[in-house]
C-alpha positions as CSV (number, residue, x, y, z in Angstrom):
1,M,37.5,1.0,5.3
2,S,34.2,2.7,6.2
3,D,35.2,5.6,3.7
4,I,35.7,3.0,1.1
5,Y,31.9,1.6,1.7
6,S,30.6,5.1,1.6
7,K,31.8,5.5,-2.0
8,Y,29.6,2.7,-3.0
9,K,26.4,3.7,-1.4
10,D,25.1,4.9,-4.8
11,K,26.3,1.7,-6.6
12,L,25.1,-1.2,-4.4
13,S,21.9,-1.7,-2.5
14,F,22.1,-1.5,1.4
15,S,21.6,-5.2,1.8
16,V,24.4,-6.1,-0.6
17,L,26.8,-3.9,1.1
18,E,25.8,-5.3,4.6
19,E,26.4,-8.8,3.3
20,I,29.8,-7.7,1.9
21,K,30.6,-6.3,5.5
22,A,29.6,-9.5,7.1
23,N,31.7,-11.8,4.9
24,V,34.8,-9.7,4.1
25,S,37.5,-9.9,7.1
26,E,38.2,-6.9,8.9
27,K,42.0,-7.3,8.2
28,V,41.7,-7.0,4.4
29,T,43.8,-4.3,3.0
30,D,41.9,-1.2,1.2
31,E,43.3,-2.2,-2.4
32,K,41.7,-5.8,-1.9
33,L,38.4,-4.4,-0.6
34,T,38.1,-2.0,-3.5
35,R,38.8,-4.8,-6.1
36,I,36.0,-6.9,-4.3
37,L,33.5,-4.1,-4.4
38,D,34.4,-3.3,-8.2
39,A,33.7,-6.9,-9.1
40,V,30.6,-6.9,-7.0
41,V,29.2,-3.9,-8.9
42,A,30.1,-5.3,-12.2
43,E,28.0,-8.5,-11.3
44,Y,25.2,-6.4,-9.7
45,N,24.8,-4.4,-12.9
46,K,24.9,-7.5,-14.9
47,S,22.1,-8.8,-13.0
48,K,19.8,-5.8,-13.4
49,V,16.6,-6.2,-15.6
50,D,17.1,-3.9,-18.8
51,A,14.8,-1.0,-19.1
52,G,11.8,-1.9,-21.0
53,E,12.0,-5.7,-20.1
54,S,8.7,-7.8,-20.0
55,V,9.3,-9.0,-16.7
56,G,5.7,-9.7,-15.7
57,I,5.3,-12.1,-19.0
58,I,8.6,-13.8,-18.5
59,S,7.7,-14.4,-14.7
60,A,4.1,-15.8,-16.0
61,E,5.8,-18.0,-18.5
62,S,8.5,-19.1,-16.0
63,I,6.1,-20.1,-13.4
64,G,3.2,-21.4,-15.8
65,E,5.4,-23.7,-17.8
66,P,6.7,-26.0,-14.8
67,G,3.1,-25.6,-13.4
68,T,1.9,-27.7,-15.8
69,Q,3.9,-30.6,-14.4
70,M,2.6,-30.3,-11.0
71,T,0.6,-33.0,-9.4
72,L,-2.9,-32.7,-8.0
73,N,-2.6,-34.9,-4.9
74,T,-2.7,-34.3,-1.1
75,F,0.4,-35.3,0.9
76,H,-0.2,-37.5,3.9
77,F,2.1,-36.2,6.7
78,A,4.4,-39.0,8.4
79,G,1.6,-41.5,8.0
80,V,-1.0,-39.7,10.4
81,A,-4.3,-39.7,8.8
82,E,-5.6,-36.6,10.3
83,M,-2.7,-34.5,9.2
84,N,-2.9,-33.8,5.4
85,V,-1.1,-31.2,3.7
86,T,-2.4,-29.6,0.3
87,V,0.6,-29.5,-2.2
88,G,1.1,-29.2,-6.0
89,L,-1.4,-27.2,-8.0
90,P,-4.2,-26.9,-5.7
91,R,-1.9,-25.3,-3.4
92,I,-0.6,-22.8,-5.8
93,I,-4.0,-22.0,-6.8
94,E,-5.0,-21.5,-3.3
95,I,-2.0,-19.0,-2.8
96,L,-2.4,-17.1,-5.8
97,D,-6.1,-16.6,-5.7
98,G,-5.7,-15.1,-2.2
99,R,-8.2,-17.4,-0.7
100,K,-8.9,-16.4,3.2
101,T,-10.1,-20.0,3.9
102,I,-7.4,-22.8,2.9
103,K,-8.1,-26.4,2.9
104,T,-5.1,-27.7,5.2
105,P,-4.0,-24.8,7.6
106,M,-0.9,-25.8,9.5
107,M,2.0,-24.4,11.6
108,E,5.7,-25.2,12.2
109,I,6.2,-24.1,15.9
110,Y,9.7,-23.7,16.9
111,L,10.7,-23.9,20.6
112,N,12.9,-22.4,23.1
113,A,15.1,-24.6,25.3
114,P,14.5,-27.1,27.0
115,Y,11.9,-28.2,24.8
116,N,13.8,-27.8,21.5
117,Q,16.0,-30.4,23.1
118,G,13.2,-32.9,23.3
119,Q,12.6,-32.3,27.1
120,G,9.0,-32.5,27.7
121,V,7.8,-31.7,24.0
122,K,5.3,-34.6,23.9
123,E,3.4,-33.3,26.9
124,L,3.8,-29.9,25.3
125,A,2.2,-30.8,22.1
126,K,-0.6,-32.7,23.9
127,R,-1.3,-29.3,25.8
128,I,-1.9,-27.2,22.7
129,K,-3.9,-29.7,20.9
130,E,-7.7,-28.3,21.0
131,T,-9.6,-30.8,23.1
132,S,-13.4,-30.9,23.8
133,L,-15.2,-32.4,26.7
134,N,-16.1,-35.5,24.7
135,E,-12.3,-36.8,25.1
136,F,-12.6,-36.8,29.0
137,L,-15.9,-38.5,29.2
138,K,-16.2,-42.0,30.7
139,E,-20.0,-42.0,31.0
140,L,-22.9,-39.6,30.0
141,E,-26.2,-40.2,31.5
142,M,-29.5,-38.6,31.1
143,D,-31.9,-38.5,34.3
144,I,-35.2,-37.7,32.7
145,G,-37.1,-37.8,36.0
146,S,-35.1,-34.8,37.6
147,M,-34.2,-33.4,33.9
148,A,-30.4,-33.8,34.7
149,L,-27.2,-35.0,33.1
150,E,-24.8,-36.9,35.1
151,I,-21.0,-36.7,33.7
152,I,-18.6,-39.3,34.7
153,F,-15.2,-38.4,34.1
154,D,-12.1,-40.5,32.9
155,A,-9.9,-39.6,36.0
156,A,-6.6,-40.7,34.3
157,K,-7.2,-38.5,31.4
158,L,-8.0,-35.5,33.5
159,E,-4.6,-36.0,35.3
160,E,-2.7,-36.3,32.0
161,Y,-4.2,-33.0,30.9
162,E,-3.8,-31.4,34.3
163,L,-7.3,-30.8,34.7
164,S,-9.9,-31.0,37.4
165,V,-13.7,-31.3,37.8
166,G,-13.7,-27.9,39.2
167,K,-12.0,-26.4,36.1
168,I,-14.5,-28.0,33.7
169,A,-17.3,-26.8,35.7
170,K,-16.3,-23.2,35.7
171,I,-15.7,-23.8,31.8
172,L,-19.3,-25.3,31.4
173,A,-20.9,-22.6,33.6
174,K,-20.2,-19.9,31.2
175,S,-22.1,-21.4,28.3
176,L,-24.7,-22.8,30.6
177,K,-26.2,-19.9,32.5
178,Q,-29.8,-21.2,33.1
179,S,-28.5,-24.3,34.5
180,T,-27.3,-25.6,37.9
181,L,-24.0,-27.4,38.2
182,K,-22.9,-29.6,41.1
183,E,-19.7,-31.3,41.5
184,G,-18.6,-34.6,42.6
185,E,-15.4,-36.6,42.9
186,N,-14.9,-37.3,39.4
187,S,-18.4,-36.4,38.2
188,L,-20.5,-33.4,37.4
189,T,-24.4,-33.1,37.4
190,I,-26.0,-30.3,35.5
191,K,-29.7,-29.7,36.0
192,L,-31.8,-27.7,33.6
193,G,-33.4,-24.7,35.0
194,A,-37.3,-24.6,35.3
195,K,-38.0,-22.6,32.4
196,S,-35.9,-24.9,30.0
197,A,-36.8,-28.2,31.8
198,T,-37.9,-30.1,28.5
199,L,-36.8,-33.5,27.0
200,S,-35.9,-31.9,23.7
201,N,-33.5,-29.4,25.6
202,L,-31.9,-32.2,27.8
203,Y,-31.1,-34.0,24.5
204,K,-29.5,-30.7,22.8
205,L,-27.6,-30.0,26.1
206,K,-26.3,-33.6,25.9
207,E,-24.9,-33.0,22.4
208,K,-23.8,-29.4,23.1
209,I,-21.7,-30.3,26.0
210,K,-19.8,-33.0,24.2
211,G,-18.2,-30.3,21.7
212,V,-17.3,-27.7,24.6
213,H,-13.6,-26.6,24.3
214,V,-11.9,-27.3,27.8
215,S,-8.0,-27.7,26.7
216,G,-5.7,-26.5,24.2
217,I,-5.5,-23.8,21.8
218,K,-8.7,-23.3,19.4
219,G,-8.1,-24.4,15.7
220,I,-5.2,-26.9,16.2
221,T,-6.8,-30.2,15.7
222,Q,-3.6,-32.3,15.4
223,V,-0.1,-32.2,16.6
224,L,3.1,-33.9,15.7
225,P,6.4,-33.5,17.7
226,I,9.2,-34.2,15.4
227,K,13.2,-33.8,15.2
228,K,14.3,-31.4,12.4
229,E,18.0,-31.5,12.2
230,T,19.3,-31.0,15.5
231,E,16.2,-29.7,17.3
232,Y,12.7,-30.9,18.1
233,M,9.8,-28.8,16.9
234,I,6.1,-29.2,16.7
235,M,3.9,-29.5,13.4
236,T,0.1,-28.9,13.7
237,A,-3.0,-29.5,11.5
238,G,-4.9,-25.9,12.1
239,S,-3.4,-22.7,12.7
240,N,-3.7,-20.0,15.4
241,L,-0.4,-17.9,15.4
242,K,-2.0,-15.2,17.7
243,E,-2.5,-17.6,20.8
244,I,0.9,-19.6,19.9
245,F,2.9,-16.4,20.0
246,K,1.6,-15.7,23.6
247,K,3.5,-18.7,24.8
248,T,6.9,-18.1,26.4
249,W,8.2,-21.5,25.1
250,C,7.6,-20.4,21.6
251,D,10.2,-19.0,19.4
252,T,8.3,-16.3,17.7
253,S,11.1,-15.3,15.2
254,R,10.8,-18.7,13.4
255,T,7.3,-20.0,14.1
256,T,5.2,-19.8,10.9
257,S,1.8,-20.5,9.5
258,N,0.6,-21.5,5.7
259,D,-2.1,-19.1,6.3
260,V,-1.1,-15.9,4.6
261,Y,-3.9,-13.8,5.9
262,Q,-3.5,-14.9,9.5
263,I,0.2,-13.7,9.1
264,Q,-0.9,-10.6,7.6
265,T,-3.5,-9.7,10.5
266,L,-0.6,-10.4,13.2
267,L,2.7,-9.2,11.5
268,G,1.6,-7.1,8.7
269,V,1.8,-6.9,4.8
270,E,5.7,-7.3,4.5
271,A,5.4,-10.6,6.4
272,A,2.5,-11.6,4.2
273,R,4.4,-11.0,1.1
274,Q,7.5,-13.2,2.3
275,S,5.2,-15.8,3.3
276,I,3.7,-16.0,-0.4
277,V,7.1,-16.1,-1.6
278,N,8.2,-18.9,1.1
279,E,5.0,-20.9,0.2
280,V,4.8,-20.8,-3.4
281,Y,8.6,-21.6,-3.5
282,K,8.2,-24.6,-1.1
283,V,5.6,-26.1,-3.3
284,I,7.5,-25.6,-6.6
285,E,10.8,-27.2,-4.9
286,S,8.8,-30.1,-3.5
287,Q,7.7,-30.9,-6.9
288,G,11.3,-31.1,-8.2
289,L,10.8,-28.0,-10.3
290,N,13.3,-25.2,-10.9
291,V,11.9,-21.5,-11.1
292,D,14.0,-18.4,-10.1
293,I,12.7,-16.9,-6.8
294,R,12.6,-13.3,-8.6
295,H,9.6,-14.4,-10.6
296,I,7.7,-15.6,-7.4
297,M,8.8,-12.3,-5.8
298,L,7.4,-10.2,-8.5
299,V,4.1,-12.0,-8.3
300,A,4.1,-11.7,-4.4
301,D,4.9,-7.8,-4.9
302,T,1.9,-7.5,-7.2
303,M,-0.4,-9.4,-4.7
304,C,0.7,-7.0,-1.8
305,A,1.2,-3.6,-3.7
306,S,-2.0,-2.1,-2.4
307,G,-0.9,-2.7,1.3
308,E,-3.1,-5.9,1.9
309,V,-3.0,-9.3,0.2
310,K,-5.1,-9.4,-3.0
311,G,-5.4,-12.8,-4.9
312,I,-5.0,-12.5,-8.7
313,T,-8.6,-12.7,-9.5
314,R,-11.2,-10.3,-11.0
315,Y,-12.3,-9.3,-7.4
316,G,-8.3,-8.8,-6.5
317,V,-5.3,-7.5,-8.4
318,V,-7.2,-7.3,-11.8
319,S,-10.2,-5.1,-10.1
320,Q,-7.3,-2.3,-9.7
321,K,-6.1,-2.1,-13.0
322,S,-6.6,1.4,-14.3
323,S,-7.1,0.3,-18.1
324,V,-10.7,-0.8,-18.7
325,L,-9.6,-3.0,-21.7
326,A,-7.2,-4.8,-19.4
327,R,-9.9,-5.6,-17.0
328,A,-12.2,-6.7,-19.6
329,S,-9.6,-9.1,-20.9
330,F,-9.7,-11.0,-17.8
331,E,-13.2,-12.1,-17.1
332,T,-16.7,-10.5,-17.7
333,P,-15.7,-8.3,-20.3
334,I,-19.4,-6.8,-21.0
335,K,-19.8,-5.6,-17.5
336,H,-16.2,-3.7,-17.5
337,L,-17.1,-2.1,-20.9
338,V,-20.5,-1.2,-20.1
339,G,-19.6,0.3,-16.6
340,A,-16.7,2.2,-18.2
341,S,-18.9,3.5,-20.9
342,L,-21.6,4.7,-18.4
343,V,-18.9,6.8,-16.6
344,G,-17.0,8.2,-19.5
345,E,-13.9,6.3,-18.3
346,I,-10.8,6.8,-20.4
347,D,-7.9,4.2,-21.1
348,K,-4.7,5.6,-22.1
349,L,-3.3,2.7,-23.5
350,D,-0.2,2.7,-21.2
351,S,0.3,-1.3,-20.7
352,V,0.7,-4.4,-23.1
353,I,-2.7,-6.0,-23.0
354,E,-4.7,-3.1,-24.5
355,N,-2.1,-2.4,-27.1
356,V,-2.0,-6.0,-28.2
357,M,-5.9,-5.8,-28.3
358,L,-5.9,-3.0,-30.7
359,N,-3.0,-4.2,-32.8
360,Q,-0.6,-1.4,-31.9
361,M,3.1,-1.4,-30.6
362,I,3.5,-2.6,-27.1
363,P,5.3,-0.2,-24.8
364,V,8.1,-2.7,-23.8
365,G,11.6,-3.4,-25.1
366,T,12.3,-1.6,-28.6
367,G,8.5,-0.3,-28.4
368,L,9.4,1.8,-25.3
369,P,11.3,4.7,-26.8
370,K,9.6,7.1,-29.1
371,L,11.1,9.0,-32.0
372,V,10.4,12.7,-32.5
373,R,11.3,14.0,-35.8
374,S,12.2,17.9,-35.6
375,G,12.2,20.3,-38.2
């Protein structure tokens, strides 16, 4: 049987052959397997793009036309006011522009057993949410006479997050190097050092310590445990894949973020490319539109061709075009034309845009072959 598959190595791609192997029974006869492979080859060749096909223009039309039907709203997740998700046209623009800072970063965290069956998932979600000192305060008093702050903690809240006054004191000690900390049963006194003991500094300290990060993972501002089909998972507002991947309870093979650049930094450009495809397709599908995934894949390939994610902007993909006229056709034409003139840049007119600008035959379709008359 392996001999039969080897005959088709040049006719079918590796992934297609592997899929056939996975789905065809081992008991199949050689004759039947050959017929199956021949049928797949015929279908495979039929689905190939013809030489000279304007795939870029077709992809642009196929995404652009349904894109005009997209909404501009923001989706509120499961009725939780703090968890908004950018959808529709703003999200598509965000992805294709290659923006490093996105409006609503979020993660889908898949869990290992026993958490994926719902056991302790709420407590786990609570532990990963970024929590500042302000949430544990019962009282915060200023003693102007001794230039000190007295913090009284909510004991129940500390117990809920498995924290102690000692742990919080260690965290505060790192950022308050010129102050003295004194621990009580459910309280902590911070006294300013002699050099910084002013009323202004005491007020600044009071505001500063409220925002000190004491629990959870930085960047995750909201968590929502949900049941997806047969298992439990955690949706988050905010994204920090690097820290989440360090947790043993996290299923790293499926956990993902909608922040393409974070994925690129952690997992590489191929993962980022797949993320672009997934994110764009998700938006289009949620709007009830139908776009062939191959058009989206072409856009993702263009964005990642240089080895890192670049947006379809004059600073990204467009800046890498070899043609001066193609760069000038997008934005800031005078800048490109003057710059090219100064260095004596040559445009070989290999692509579509520059030939359209000069009213020449474009090198696609019937314009691709050139006839040479001999004699």
